[in-house]
Structures are given as C-alpha cells and as structure tokens.
C-alpha positions as a Markdown table, in Angstrom:
| # | Residue | x | y | z |
|---|---|---|---|---|
| 1 | Met | 0.0 | 0.0 | 0.0 |
| 2 | Lys | 2.8 | 2.4 | 1.0 |
| 3 | Lys | 4.7 | 1.5 | -2.1 |
| 4 | Asn | 1.7 | 2.2 | -4.3 |
| 5 | Leu | 1.1 | 5.6 | -2.7 |
| 6 | Tyr | 4.7 | 6.5 | -3.4 |
| 7 | Leu | 4.4 | 5.5 | -7.0 |
| 8 | Ile | 1.2 | 7.6 | -7.3 |
| 9 | Phe | 3.2 | 10.5 | -6.0 |
| 10 | Gln | 6.0 | 9.9 | -8.4 |
| 11 | Val | 3.6 | 9.8 | -11.4 |
| 12 | Gly | 2.1 | 13.1 | -10.2 |
| 13 | Ala | 5.5 | 14.6 | -9.8 |
| 14 | Val | 6.6 | 13.6 | -13.3 |
| 15 | Phe | 3.4 | 15.0 | -14.7 |
| 16 | Ile | 4.0 | 18.4 | -13.0 |
| 17 | Gly | 7.7 | 18.4 | -13.7 |
| 18 | Thr | 7.1 | 17.7 | -17.5 |
| 19 | Ile | 4.8 | 20.8 | -17.8 |
| 20 | Val | 6.4 | 23.2 | -15.4 |
| 21 | Gly | 9.3 | 24.2 | -17.5 |
| 22 | Ala | 11.0 | 27.4 | -18.5 |
| 23 | Gly | 7.7 | 29.1 | -19.4 |
| 24 | Leu | 5.6 | 28.3 | -16.4 |
| 25 | Ala | 8.3 | 28.4 | -13.7 |
| 26 | Ser | 9.5 | 31.8 | -14.8 |
| 27 | Gly | 6.0 | 33.3 | -15.1 |
| 28 | Gln | 6.3 | 33.9 | -18.9 |
| 29 | Glu | 4.0 | 31.1 | -20.0 |
| 30 | Ile | 1.2 | 32.1 | -17.5 |
| 31 | Thr | 1.6 | 35.7 | -18.6 |
| 32 | Gln | 1.2 | 34.8 | -22.3 |
| 33 | Phe | -1.8 | 32.4 | -21.9 |
| 34 | Phe | -3.6 | 33.7 | -18.8 |
| 35 | Thr | -2.6 | 36.8 | -17.0 |
| 36 | Thr | -3.0 | 39.1 | -20.0 |
| 37 | Tyr | -6.7 | 38.1 | -20.0 |
| 38 | Gly | -7.4 | 39.6 | -16.6 |
| 39 | Tyr | -9.4 | 38.0 | -13.8 |
| 40 | Lys | -11.2 | 35.6 | -16.2 |
| 41 | Ser | -7.8 | 33.9 | -16.5 |
| 42 | Phe | -8.6 | 32.0 | -13.3 |
| 43 | Ile | -11.6 | 30.3 | -15.1 |
| 44 | Gly | -9.3 | 29.3 | -17.9 |
| 45 | Ile | -6.8 | 27.7 | -15.5 |
| 46 | Phe | -9.7 | 25.7 | -13.9 |
| 47 | Ile | -10.8 | 24.5 | -17.4 |
| 48 | Cys | -7.2 | 23.3 | -18.0 |
| 49 | Phe | -7.5 | 21.2 | -14.8 |
| 50 | Phe | -10.3 | 19.1 | -16.3 |
| 51 | Ile | -8.4 | 18.9 | -19.7 |
| 52 | Tyr | -5.4 | 17.4 | -17.8 |
| 53 | Ile | -7.4 | 14.8 | -15.9 |
| 54 | Leu | -9.6 | 13.8 | -18.9 |
| 55 | Met | -6.9 | 13.7 | -21.6 |
| 56 | Gly | -4.2 | 12.3 | -19.3 |
| 57 | Ser | -6.4 | 9.4 | -18.4 |
| 58 | Ile | -7.3 | 8.8 | -22.0 |
| 59 | Ile | -3.7 | 8.7 | -23.1 |
| 60 | Ile | -2.9 | 6.3 | -20.2 |
| 61 | Asp | -5.8 | 4.0 | -21.3 |
| 62 | Ile | -4.7 | 4.0 | -24.9 |
| 63 | Ser | -1.0 | 3.5 | -24.1 |
| 64 | Leu | -1.8 | 0.5 | -21.8 |
| 65 | Arg | -4.3 | -1.1 | -24.2 |
| 66 | Tyr | -2.0 | -0.8 | -27.3 |
| 67 | Lys | 1.3 | -1.1 | -25.4 |
| 68 | Leu | 2.7 | 2.2 | -26.6 |
| 69 | Ser | 6.2 | 3.3 | -25.7 |
| 70 | Ser | 6.5 | 6.7 | -27.4 |
| 71 | Tyr | 4.4 | 9.6 | -28.7 |
| 72 | Asp | 5.1 | 8.4 | -32.2 |
| 73 | Gly | 3.0 | 5.3 | -31.6 |
| 74 | Leu | 0.3 | 7.3 | -30.0 |
| 75 | Ile | 0.0 | 9.9 | -32.7 |
| 76 | Lys | 0.1 | 7.2 | -35.5 |
| 77 | Leu | -2.7 | 5.3 | -33.7 |
| 78 | Val | -5.1 | 8.2 | -33.1 |
| 79 | Ser | -4.2 | 10.2 | -36.2 |
| 80 | Pro | -3.2 | 8.0 | -39.2 |
| 81 | Gly | -2.3 | 9.6 | -42.5 |
| 82 | Phe | -0.8 | 13.0 | -43.4 |
| 83 | Leu | -2.1 | 14.9 | -40.3 |
| 84 | Gly | -0.6 | 12.3 | -38.0 |
| 85 | Arg | 2.8 | 12.5 | -39.7 |
| 86 | Ala | 2.7 | 16.3 | -39.6 |
| 87 | Thr | 1.7 | 16.2 | -35.9 |
| 88 | Asn | 4.5 | 13.8 | -35.1 |
| 89 | Phe | 7.1 | 15.9 | -37.0 |
| 90 | Leu | 5.9 | 19.2 | -35.3 |
| 91 | Thr | 5.9 | 17.5 | -31.9 |
| 92 | Thr | 9.5 | 16.4 | -32.4 |
| 93 | Ile | 10.5 | 19.9 | -33.6 |
| 94 | Phe | 8.7 | 21.6 | -30.7 |
| 95 | Leu | 10.2 | 19.3 | -28.0 |
| 96 | Ile | 13.7 | 20.0 | -29.3 |
| 97 | Ser | 12.8 | 23.7 | -29.5 |
| 98 | Gly | 11.4 | 23.4 | -26.0 |
| 99 | Ala | 14.7 | 22.0 | -24.8 |
| 100 | Ala | 16.3 | 25.0 | -26.5 |
| 101 | Ile | 13.9 | 27.4 | -24.8 |
| 102 | Ile | 14.9 | 26.0 | -21.4 |
| 103 | Leu | 18.6 | 26.3 | -22.2 |
| 104 | Ala | 17.8 | 30.0 | -23.1 |
| 105 | Gly | 15.8 | 30.4 | -19.9 |
| 106 | Ser | 18.6 | 29.0 | -17.8 |
| 107 | Gly | 21.0 | 31.4 | -19.4 |
| 108 | Ser | 18.6 | 34.3 | -18.9 |
| 109 | Leu | 18.1 | 33.4 | -15.3 |
| 110 | Ile | 21.8 | 33.3 | -14.5 |
| 111 | His | 22.4 | 36.5 | -16.4 |
| 112 | Gln | 19.5 | 38.4 | -14.8 |
| 113 | Tyr | 20.5 | 37.6 | -11.3 |
| 114 | Phe | 24.3 | 37.2 | -11.3 |
| 115 | Gly | 25.1 | 39.4 | -14.4 |
| 116 | Ile | 27.4 | 36.7 | -15.8 |
| 117 | Ser | 27.4 | 35.2 | -19.3 |
| 118 | Lys | 24.3 | 33.3 | -20.4 |
| 119 | Trp | 26.6 | 30.6 | -21.7 |
| 120 | Phe | 27.4 | 29.5 | -18.2 |
| 121 | Gly | 23.8 | 28.6 | -17.5 |
| 122 | Ile | 23.4 | 26.9 | -20.8 |
| 123 | Ile | 26.5 | 24.7 | -20.4 |
| 124 | Ile | 25.6 | 23.7 | -16.8 |
| 125 | Met | 22.0 | 22.8 | -17.8 |
| 126 | Ser | 23.2 | 20.7 | -20.8 |
| 127 | Leu | 25.8 | 18.7 | -18.9 |
| 128 | Thr | 23.6 | 18.0 | -15.9 |
| 129 | Ala | 20.7 | 17.0 | -18.1 |
| 130 | Ala | 22.9 | 14.5 | -20.0 |
| 131 | Leu | 24.0 | 12.9 | -16.7 |
| 132 | Val | 20.4 | 12.4 | -15.5 |
| 133 | Leu | 19.1 | 11.2 | -18.9 |
| 134 | Phe | 21.7 | 8.5 | -19.0 |
| 135 | Arg | 19.8 | 6.9 | -16.1 |
| 136 | Asp | 16.8 | 6.6 | -18.5 |
| 137 | Thr | 13.3 | 6.5 | -16.9 |
| 138 | Lys | 14.7 | 6.0 | -13.4 |
| 139 | Gly | 16.5 | 9.3 | -13.7 |
| 140 | Leu | 13.4 | 11.1 | -14.9 |
| 141 | Ile | 11.3 | 9.8 | -11.9 |
| 142 | Glu | 14.0 | 10.5 | -9.3 |
| 143 | Ile | 14.7 | 14.1 | -10.4 |
| 144 | Asn | 11.0 | 15.0 | -10.4 |
| 145 | Ser | 10.3 | 13.4 | -7.1 |
| 146 | Phe | 12.8 | 15.8 | -5.5 |
| 147 | Ile | 12.2 | 19.0 | -7.6 |
| 148 | Val | 8.4 | 19.2 | -7.6 |
| 149 | Pro | 7.8 | 19.2 | -3.8 |
| 150 | Ser | 10.6 | 21.9 | -3.5 |
| 151 | Leu | 8.8 | 24.0 | -6.1 |
| 152 | Ile | 5.5 | 23.8 | -4.4 |
| 153 | Thr | 7.1 | 24.7 | -1.0 |
| 154 | Val | 8.8 | 27.9 | -2.4 |
| 155 | Ile | 5.9 | 29.1 | -4.5 |
| 156 | Val | 3.4 | 28.7 | -1.6 |
| 157 | Thr | 5.8 | 30.5 | 0.8 |
| 158 | Ile | 6.0 | 33.5 | -1.6 |
| 159 | Phe | 2.2 | 33.5 | -1.9 |
| 160 | Ile | 1.8 | 33.5 | 1.9 |
| 161 | Leu | 4.4 | 36.3 | 2.3 |
| 162 | Tyr | 2.6 | 38.3 | -0.3 |
| 163 | Leu | -0.7 | 38.0 | 1.4 |
| 164 | Ala | 0.9 | 38.9 | 4.8 |
| 165 | Phe | 2.5 | 42.1 | 3.4 |
| 166 | Tyr | -0.4 | 43.2 | 1.2 |
| 167 | Lys | -3.6 | 42.7 | 3.2 |
| 168 | Asn | -5.9 | 44.9 | 1.1 |
| 169 | Ile | -6.1 | 42.4 | -1.8 |
| 170 | Asn | -9.7 | 41.2 | -2.7 |
| 171 | Ser | -11.8 | 40.0 | -5.6 |
| 172 | Val | -13.0 | 43.5 | -6.4 |
| 173 | His | -9.4 | 44.7 | -6.7 |
| 174 | Leu | -8.6 | 41.8 | -9.1 |
| 175 | Lys | -11.5 | 42.8 | -11.4 |
| 176 | Thr | -10.1 | 46.3 | -11.7 |
| 177 | Ile | -6.8 | 45.1 | -13.1 |
| 178 | Pro | -6.7 | 45.8 | -16.9 |
| 179 | His | -6.8 | 43.0 | -19.4 |
| 180 | Tyr | -4.8 | 43.1 | -22.7 |
| 181 | Lys | -6.6 | 40.3 | -24.6 |
| 182 | Ser | -10.2 | 39.0 | -24.6 |
| 183 | Asn | -10.4 | 35.5 | -26.0 |
| 184 | Trp | -9.5 | 33.7 | -22.7 |
| 185 | Leu | -11.4 | 30.5 | -23.5 |
| 186 | Phe | -9.6 | 29.7 | -26.7 |
| 187 | Ser | -6.3 | 30.5 | -25.0 |
| 188 | Ser | -7.1 | 28.0 | -22.2 |
| 189 | Leu | -8.2 | 25.3 | -24.6 |
| 190 | Ile | -5.1 | 25.5 | -26.7 |
| 191 | Tyr | -2.8 | 25.8 | -23.7 |
| 192 | Gly | -4.3 | 22.6 | -22.2 |
| 193 | Gly | -3.9 | 20.8 | -25.5 |
| 194 | Phe | -0.3 | 21.7 | -26.0 |
| 195 | Asn | 0.6 | 20.6 | -22.4 |
| 196 | Ile | -1.1 | 17.2 | -23.0 |
| 197 | Leu | 0.7 | 16.7 | -26.3 |
| 198 | Cys | 4.0 | 17.5 | -24.6 |
| 199 | Cys | 3.2 | 15.0 | -21.8 |
| 200 | Ser | 2.3 | 12.2 | -24.2 |
| 201 | Gly | 5.9 | 11.6 | -24.8 |
| 202 | Val | 6.4 | 10.8 | -21.1 |
| 203 | Leu | 3.0 | 9.3 | -20.3 |
| 204 | Ala | 3.3 | 6.6 | -23.0 |
| 205 | Pro | 6.6 | 5.1 | -22.0 |
| 206 | Leu | 5.7 | 5.6 | -18.3 |
| 207 | Ser | 2.5 | 3.5 | -18.8 |
| 208 | Thr | 4.5 | 0.8 | -20.4 |
| 209 | Glu | 6.9 | 0.6 | -17.4 |
| 210 | Ile | 4.4 | 0.9 | -14.6 |
| 211 | Lys | 1.5 | -1.0 | -16.3 |
| 212 | Asn | -1.0 | -0.3 | -13.5 |
| 213 | Arg | -4.0 | 1.9 | -14.1 |
| 214 | Lys | -4.8 | 2.1 | -10.4 |
| 215 | Ile | -1.4 | 3.9 | -9.9 |
| 216 | Leu | -1.3 | 5.9 | -13.1 |
| 217 | Ile | -4.8 | 7.5 | -13.1 |
| 218 | Pro | -4.6 | 8.7 | -9.4 |
| 219 | Gly | -1.1 | 10.0 | -10.3 |
| 220 | Ile | -2.5 | 12.0 | -13.2 |
| 221 | Phe | -5.2 | 13.4 | -10.9 |
| 222 | Leu | -2.7 | 14.4 | -8.2 |
| 223 | Gly | -0.4 | 16.0 | -10.8 |
| 224 | Ser | -3.3 | 17.9 | -12.4 |
| 225 | Leu | -4.4 | 19.2 | -9.0 |
| 226 | Gly | -0.9 | 20.3 | -8.0 |
| 227 | Leu | -0.3 | 22.0 | -11.4 |
| 228 | Thr | -3.6 | 23.9 | -11.2 |
| 229 | Ile | -2.9 | 25.2 | -7.7 |
| 230 | Leu | 0.6 | 26.3 | -8.8 |
| 231 | Ser | -0.9 | 28.0 | -11.9 |
| 232 | Phe | -3.5 | 29.8 | -9.7 |
| 233 | Ile | -0.9 | 31.1 | -7.3 |
| 234 | Ile | 1.5 | 32.3 | -10.1 |
| 235 | Asn | -1.3 | 33.9 | -12.0 |
| 236 | Phe | -2.5 | 35.7 | -8.9 |
| 237 | Leu | 0.9 | 37.1 | -8.2 |
| 238 | Leu | 1.4 | 38.2 | -11.8 |
| 239 | Leu | -1.9 | 39.9 | -12.0 |
| 240 | Leu | -1.2 | 42.0 | -8.9 |
| 241 | Asn | 2.1 | 43.1 | -10.5 |
| 242 | Ile | 0.8 | 44.3 | -13.9 |
| 243 | Pro | 2.3 | 46.2 | -15.8 |
| 244 | Tyr | 5.7 | 45.8 | -14.2 |
| 245 | Ile | 6.0 | 42.1 | -15.0 |
| 246 | Phe | 6.1 | 42.9 | -18.8 |
| 247 | Lys | 9.6 | 44.4 | -18.4 |
| 248 | Tyr | 11.2 | 41.1 | -17.2 |
| 249 | Glu | 12.1 | 37.8 | -18.9 |
| 250 | Ile | 11.7 | 36.2 | -15.5 |
| 251 | Pro | 8.7 | 38.0 | -13.9 |
| 252 | Leu | 8.4 | 35.8 | -10.8 |
| 253 | Leu | 12.0 | 36.7 | -9.9 |
| 254 | Tyr | 10.9 | 40.4 | -9.9 |
| 255 | Ile | 8.0 | 39.6 | -7.5 |
| 256 | Ala | 10.3 | 37.8 | -5.1 |
| 257 | Asn | 12.8 | 40.7 | -4.9 |
| 258 | Arg | 10.7 | 42.5 | -2.2 |
| 259 | Phe | 11.1 | 39.5 | 0.2 |
| 260 | Gly | 14.9 | 39.7 | 0.5 |
| 261 | Thr | 17.9 | 37.9 | -0.9 |
| 262 | Val | 17.2 | 34.5 | 0.7 |
| 263 | Met | 13.8 | 34.2 | -1.0 |
| 264 | Gln | 15.3 | 35.5 | -4.3 |
| 265 | Val | 18.0 | 32.8 | -4.2 |
| 266 | Leu | 15.5 | 30.1 | -3.3 |
| 267 | Leu | 13.2 | 31.0 | -6.1 |
| 268 | Leu | 16.2 | 31.3 | -8.5 |
| 269 | Ile | 17.2 | 27.7 | -7.6 |
| 270 | Ile | 13.7 | 26.4 | -7.9 |
| 271 | Ile | 13.0 | 28.0 | -11.3 |
| 272 | Trp | 16.3 | 26.6 | -12.6 |
| 273 | Leu | 15.4 | 23.1 | -11.2 |
| 274 | Glu | 12.0 | 23.2 | -12.8 |
| 275 | Met | 13.4 | 24.3 | -16.1 |
| 276 | Phe | 15.8 | 21.3 | -15.7 |
| 277 | Ser | 13.0 | 18.8 | -15.0 |
| 278 | Thr | 11.2 | 19.8 | -18.2 |
| 279 | Glu | 14.5 | 19.8 | -20.2 |
| 280 | Val | 15.0 | 16.2 | -19.1 |
| 281 | Ser | 11.4 | 15.3 | -20.0 |
| 282 | Asn | 11.6 | 16.9 | -23.5 |
| 283 | Ile | 14.9 | 15.2 | -24.4 |
| 284 | Tyr | 13.7 | 11.9 | -22.9 |
| 285 | Ser | 10.5 | 12.0 | -25.0 |
| 286 | Val | 12.3 | 12.8 | -28.3 |
| 287 | Ser | 15.1 | 10.2 | -27.6 |
| 288 | Lys | 12.6 | 7.4 | -26.8 |
| 289 | Asn | 10.7 | 8.3 | -30.0 |
| 290 | Leu | 13.7 | 8.4 | -32.3 |
| 291 | Glu | 15.2 | 5.3 | -30.7 |
| 292 | Glu | 12.0 | 3.3 | -31.5 |
| 293 | Ala | 11.7 | 4.8 | -35.0 |
| 294 | Phe | 15.3 | 4.5 | -36.2 |
| 295 | Gly | 17.0 | 2.0 | -33.7 |
| 296 | Ile | 19.7 | 4.5 | -32.8 |
| 297 | Ser | 21.2 | 4.2 | -29.3 |
| 298 | Tyr | 19.2 | 6.2 | -26.7 |
| 299 | Lys | 22.3 | 7.7 | -25.1 |
| 300 | Lys | 23.7 | 8.9 | -28.5 |
| 301 | Leu | 20.3 | 10.5 | -29.2 |
| 302 | Val | 20.5 | 12.4 | -25.9 |
| 303 | Ile | 23.8 | 13.9 | -26.8 |
| 304 | Leu | 22.7 | 14.7 | -30.4 |
| 305 | Ile | 19.5 | 16.5 | -29.2 |
| 306 | Ile | 21.4 | 18.6 | -26.7 |
| 307 | Leu | 23.9 | 19.6 | -29.4 |
| 308 | Ile | 21.0 | 20.6 | -31.7 |
| 309 | Ala | 19.2 | 22.6 | -28.9 |
| 310 | Ile | 22.2 | 24.7 | -27.9 |
| 311 | Pro | 22.5 | 26.8 | -31.1 |
| 312 | Ile | 18.6 | 27.2 | -31.3 |
| 313 | Ser | 18.7 | 28.6 | -27.7 |
| 314 | Gln | 20.5 | 31.7 | -29.0 |
| 315 | Ile | 17.3 | 33.0 | -30.6 |
| 316 | Gly | 16.3 | 34.2 | -27.1 |
| 317 | Phe | 14.0 | 33.1 | -24.3 |
| 318 | Val | 11.0 | 35.4 | -24.7 |
| 319 | Asn | 11.2 | 35.3 | -28.6 |
| 320 | Leu | 11.0 | 31.5 | -28.6 |
| 321 | Ile | 8.1 | 31.4 | -26.1 |
| 322 | Ser | 6.0 | 34.1 | -27.8 |
| 323 | Val | 6.3 | 32.4 | -31.3 |
| 324 | Leu | 6.6 | 28.7 | -30.7 |
| 325 | Tyr | 4.2 | 28.1 | -27.8 |
| 326 | Pro | 1.0 | 29.6 | -29.4 |
| 327 | Ala | 1.8 | 27.8 | -32.7 |
| 328 | Phe | 2.3 | 24.4 | -31.1 |
| 329 | Ala | -0.7 | 25.0 | -28.8 |
| 330 | Val | -3.0 | 24.9 | -31.8 |
| 331 | Val | -1.4 | 21.6 | -32.9 |
| 332 | Gly | -1.9 | 20.2 | -29.4 |
| 333 | Phe | -5.6 | 21.2 | -29.4 |
| 334 | Ile | -6.2 | 19.4 | -32.7 |
| 335 | Phe | -4.4 | 16.4 | -31.2 |
| 336 | Ile | -6.7 | 16.2 | -28.1 |
| 337 | Ile | -9.8 | 16.4 | -30.3 |
| 338 | Gln | -8.4 | 13.4 | -32.3 |
| 339 | Cys | -7.6 | 11.5 | -29.1 |
| 340 | Leu | -11.2 | 12.0 | -27.9 |
| 341 | Ile | -12.7 | 10.9 | -31.2 |
| 342 | Phe | -10.5 | 7.8 | -31.3 |
| 343 | Tyr | -11.2 | 6.9 | -27.6 |
| 344 | Val | -15.0 | 7.3 | -28.0 |
| 345 | Arg | -15.1 | 5.2 | -31.1 |
| 346 | Lys | -13.2 | 2.4 | -29.6 |
| 347 | Lys | -15.2 | 2.5 | -26.4 |
| 348 | Ile | -18.5 | 2.3 | -28.4 |
C-alpha cells in the first residue's frame, strides 16, 4: 500500500515536472496564456485542470491497451495519415525547440540575477541533463520526485508572504486590473492541448513501465491538482504586478525581490530546477521516440538532441516562447480532439 502511494506521488511529480518548465516556472507562460486576459484567466486555469485529468487518463488507457512506448506510436494510432505524420514531426520539432527554450531560460536566469554570461547557465544545464538522462526512466522519476515538492514549497511560501504584506487584496481589486486580450477561453483550450501533447511523450513510456491503471490515473489526478494550484498562485501574483512584469524575462523573480535575498535565491534555484526537469522530460521524449523509429542508441540521441538545442537557444527566451508556444498549442488542441474521437469510437 505504501509503495503504491509513493508510485502515485512519483507519477504526479513527473506530470507536473514535465509541464512546469522554462515558461511556467518563470511566469512567462502564465503571462502569455492567462494573466493578459485579466481576472477571467482563473476560469481558464480551472478548465485546464479538467483537460489534464480527462486527456491524461485517456492517453494512459490508450497506451496501456496498445502497449505504446513513445508519442510516435500514440500519434500514428489516433491520427493515421498525413495529419498524424505532420503532428509527429511538429511535436519532435517543438520538443527539441522546448529544450532550446529551457537552455535559453537557464542562461537568462543566471544572467538576470548574477550578471554573468548566459553561456554559463546553458552549459551547466546541458551537462547536468545528460547525466540524469543517461539513467533513463529512473533518472526522470528521481529528479521530479525531488524537484516538484521543492517548487510547491517555495511558491506557496512566496504566496503566503505576499498575502501577509499586502492585506488589502480582494476579488474587487482583481476585477479592476486591466486585461490586454479578450479570447481567454480559446487560449485556455489550446494551452491545455499543448501541455497534454508535450506530456504524451512521457506518459506513453511511463505507462509501459508501470502497467498499473490504479497507480497511473490517481497519479495524473494528483499531478493535475498540484499543477492547477501552482498556476492559480503564479497567475494571482502576476496579475497583482501588472504592468511591471512585462519588463522582465523572469517576472516571478521580480516579484520575489521584495522579500529579501534569501527568497530570491531560493526562487532562482527552484526555477532553474523546474526548467531542468522539463529539459530532461523533453529530451527523454524525443530520444525514446527516435530510438523506436530508427533504432539509434538512446544515449547517442540524448547527446545529439542537446547539441542541436544549444544553437537554437541563441534566438532568445521570450522570442521563442511568444512564437513557438502559441503555434504548437493549436497543434496540441487538434491532437486532443483526435484522441477524444478515437477513444469514444473504440469504447463504443
């Protein structure tokens, strides 16, 4: 019983760690997809909670039933033909670009706080990711089981401190904060879709290894709940700091500045670690996919993908997020619709 509970926690941690990467941990992703829509962004985050549970469970069921071990197998199954091949190709491109985004974010984080070259953060992230990835699925689970609880602890602490220092915050005040975009529902749907498509590269091989629906589904629920709470808190903090957050590549770091050096350093470490967990997840997903497709050694693929991601990271953190994330989000939304159609047909 105790072992099963720990496995559920590990699945939940991997789910959160896969999604909370450079974009969400820094505040940039939440700003782009939610905060700019004003107080209605909280409804959007709540909608994503249901998307995570529903689609995560469906992907687990499909992966277990058809013994899938990569997103390639999943996409080919639910979307045969040209659209499936296009989705597969775009997913691979996005995950590699996502790894590049995280390298860029690591460089920006180190540069913004310490004022040293961005290359230092990029090199450290690349080398550490390779070491963990060489441990395969075990390394992925271990790193998330440590990082995710640390993230939750620090973000909740900042939230409590903020409430303690700024006692006049209420729902009326939140409604007066200006919004810069209006189509919050569409933004929420495509955001949920793109996160699920990103997760599929981890959920499929994870299902093959654990092979127990009673562990995997509660793990998805736990991860979805934790991710939603984190998103609520981050969005709340960002909303209260409009328009100042738009000036920073790492807006959460700006918010933590008022609580002293210790809190800044803790948040800096946590953001870096969460970037790292998603870096590992993205490279793991692509490596497993290409290993199955071409029979190339998993470890060789890890090194190759890191070497490809490094030059892409030079495009810039915010530039990559603002262009790549919305584009891939639309692909992700189409993918979840296809998954739903496939799942309903097979159930009927």
